[in-house]
C-alpha positions, 0 to 999 in steps of 0.5 A: 711737433710734426706738421703735415705739408698738406695742412700748413707746412709753410707756417711751421717752416717759417716758425721753425726756421726763425726759432721765435714766436710769430710777431705782428711785423713778421712776414708770415703774419702778412701771408694770406690763405692763398699765399699759404696754399701756393707756398705749400703746393710749391714745397710739396712739389719741390720736396717730391720732385726736384734734385738738390740745388734746384728751385721751385717758385710760387707767386700770388698775383692778387697780393704780389707775394712770392716765394722759392723752395730749394731742396739742399740735400737728401739722405735716408735716416737710420731709425726709422729708415726714411727719406729726409730733405733739408730745404730752404724757403725764401719768402718776399712780402711787400719788398721784404724777404726772409729765408728759412731752412728746415728738414722734412722727412717722408712718413710711413704714409709717404707724406713729407713732414717737418722734423722741428 
């Protein structure tokens, strides 16, 4: 299922990256709406503007939760022809951190969507 970055890429990235259902003890269950907004904003910025290997971070001062998004590689898919990026996201919540990796491609409207 494809999820537009603008409507919750962070949670779909984490669920796709861990390959399992969200559990009560998982990091993503601890993120607030503002955490998700900040992480979503960072992901959109990183995918659109950063070269592979560069990182963009976010921090929510109210919760202390932080994250980093790093594009890993970029290519043009064959069918349909569009830009795709593999990226890594690190999230830290209450001293626990998790790393997720996923792929996003730009759709026909120019919006980055996850592929998994």
